[in-house]
N, C-alpha and C positions, 0 to 999 in steps of 0.2 A: 418479543412483539415488535413489529416494524412500525415506522411512523405512519400516522393516519394518511391514507392516500388522498384525502382532500387537500392536504398541504404539501405533499411531496410526490415525486415520481420515482420509479425504480432506477437503479444504476444500469446503464447500457454500455456494454463493451463489445465491440466487434460482432454485433448482432445478437449477443447474449444478454439476458436480463437477470439482474440480481436484486434482492431486497436488502441484503446486508452490505454495508459499506466498509466493513472491516475485513481485511485480508490478513491471513496469518501464515507464518513460516513453520517449518517442521524440524529445524535444527536445534541442537543444544539441550534437548530434554534428556532426562535420566534414562528413559527407556521408551519403547514404542507405546506401552500402555499409558504412560503419562502424556505422550504426544497426542494420542487419540482423545484422551479425556479433556485436555486443554483446548484442542480444536473444537470439540463439541460444545464446551462451555462458552467459547467465543461467539458462537452463532455464525461464524464465517461460512461463506459458500465457496469462496475461492481460496485454495490452499496451495502455497508455493513450495516446490520441492527442488533441492539442489541435485541435479542429475549426476554430477561428478562426485557427490559425497553421500548419496542415498541410494539404496537398492530398490529399484522399482521394476525389477524383473531381469536386469542384466546379469545378476548373480543368483542363479536358481537355488543354490545350496545355502543361502543366507536369508535371515528374516527379511520379509518384504514390507516396506512402508505402506504399500497399498492394501495390506491386510487390515490396517487400522484406519487408513484414510481411503475409503472406497471411492473409486471413480464414478460409481453409480449414485453416490450421495453428494460428492463434492466435485467442483470443477478443479481439476489438477492443473496447476500452473508451473510447468517445468522452468527452472531458471538456470542461468549459465554461471552461477557463482564459482569462483576459482579460475575463471578464464581471464587471460591478460592480453589477448589479441583477438582480432576479428575472426581469424580462421578457426581457432579453437571454439569460439562461441557459436559459430555457424554449425560446426560439426556436432557440438553438443545438442543443439536444437534438432538437428536431423536425427540424431540417435533417439532423442525423446519421442519424436514423431513415430519412429519405428516401434518403440516399446509400447506406446500408447495408441496403437492402431490408427495412425493417421491424424492424431490430435495436433492441431496447428496453432493453438494459443500458447504463446511462450512469453517468459519474462527475460529480456536481454539485459545482461550487465557485463561490461568489460572493465576490469579494474586496472588502475594505474600502477599500484604497488601493494606489497603485503603490509606495509606500515600503516597506511591510512585507509586503504580500500576505496579511495576516491576514484570516481569513474574516469577512465581514459576516453574523453569525448571523441577524439579523432578515430580511434578504433571502434568506438560505439557507433558512430555515424556510418562507417564502412560496413560493419556487420548488419546494421539496420537496413541498409540499401539491399544487401544480398538476400536477407531473410524475407523482406517484403516482396522482392522479385520472385522468390521461391514459393510464394503463397502462404507464408506465415502471417498470423495476426500477432503483432509485436507490441508488448507493453515494455517500456524501456526505462531503466534506471539511468538517471543522468544528474548532472550538477544543477545548481539552482540558477543557472544562466538563462535568462529569457530568450536570448538569441538562439542558443543551442536547442532549447525546447521547441521553439518555432520551426527550426530546421528539421528536427526529428518528426514533427507533425507533418511537415510538407513532404517528407520522404514517404509517409504513409503509415507511421506507427499509430496504433489504435488507442494508445494511452501513454502519457508521459508521466514519469515517476521521479520527480526531483527529490534530492535528499533534504532532510531537515537539518541534519548534522551527520557526522561520520557514522558509518555502519557500526552498530554495537556500542556506541558511545553513551547513549542515554542523555545527551545534552539538549534534546528537544529541538525547537525551531530557532536556529541562530539568526536567520535572515528572513523574517516573515514578509518584509517589503518585497524582496525578490520573488518569493513565492506568490505574492499577490499579483505581481506583474505577469507571471506565467499564467495564473488563473484567469486574469482579465482578458488575455489575448488568445487563449486556447479554445479550439473548437472540438477537442477531444477531451475525455476525462483526464483530470490531473489528480494524482494520488501521491501523498507523501510516502517516500520509501527511505527508511534509515533514520536513526537518531531519536525516534520516539522512546522516551524513558518512563513516562507516567501517563495515567489516563488523562490528566490535565493537558499534556502535550497533544494527545490525540484529539481532545475536544477543541483545543486552540486551532489545530489544522482544519477541522471541520468548520469552525466559526469563520475562518479566513475565506472559506468557499471551496476548499478541496472536495473532490468527489468521493474520496475515500482515503484510508491510510493502510499501510502494510506494517505489521508488527511481528517481530519474532523474539529478539533478545529480551525485551522488556517483560515479556511473559515467561519465557523459558528460564530466565535468571532470577525471577522473583522467588522469594522463600516459599510461596504457595502459588505455583503457576496456574493452577486451575481457577483459583479465586481471582488472580490478576486477569486471566482471560475474560472472566465474567465482567470485571470492572472495565476493561477496555471496550467491551461490547456496549455497555451503558454509556461510556464517555463519548463514543462515536455517535450514538443516537442522540445524546444530549447536545453535542456540538452541532449536529445537523439541524436539530430543531431550533437551536438558538440562531443559526444562520437564516433559516426560513422565517423566523419571527421578526428579525431585524432589530438589533439592539437600540436602546435609547441613545440620543446624541450626547456627546461629551460637552461639558461646560467648562469655560476657562476659570471662572471664579466661583462664588458661593453657590451652593446647591439650593434648590427650591424645596419647600416642605413637601413631604409625600401626602399629607392630608390637606384638603382645601382650606383656604383662609377666608373665603367669602362668607359673609353672614355671621361672622363671629360676634358674640356679645362682648362689648368693651365697656370700660368705664367703671 
């Protein structure tokens, strides 16, 4: 169930409208059956696919991921995972566009090295410029640097996706202040990409004001991935509602009683 429309509006990305603010990945599951079941339990409408690591039609003799993640039901978000330079990332997006009949919404990620999977922002900026000029709608994985995020937005990226912590680390949001700076200054959707480990991490990101979160490892590596997918769905919704409700103010010293004290009988 989506949040009451009286209090919220849908998520808009590149002219597309979504009710779910949870995006999920498709890697690291035991098999395609588990992948499909977890995605369904998550309630996600945007599903990201690593083009260099998943078969979405380029290998006709192998199982096709799209058999369980139908493009008719989900918005497929091809990503450039495994790319370490702008040239390879651009080629990967172009291949995805061919395989998906002209689909132009992509997730750009250009990695710095195998050890951290931290984004190479120089190559990311270069690839983003090329892809935007080529007509792609680019959602972009980046560092939590507000200056870089602003530059990616100025290039024309339709969403910026700063990391919460390293990909697959499960450390959560290590620098919420930097994320807040990005959120406060962005005019495009901001979605946390990487580092979410628990539903509470996802809720925290939404309470900060993120427009959504992308989760893969935290679901796929859970002992019960389908149950975790459901938990992530609820956490994102709760975090969004908390943001809209606006939390109470913090107090430096003693708390005030939750029950009124006026009119008490004394003596």
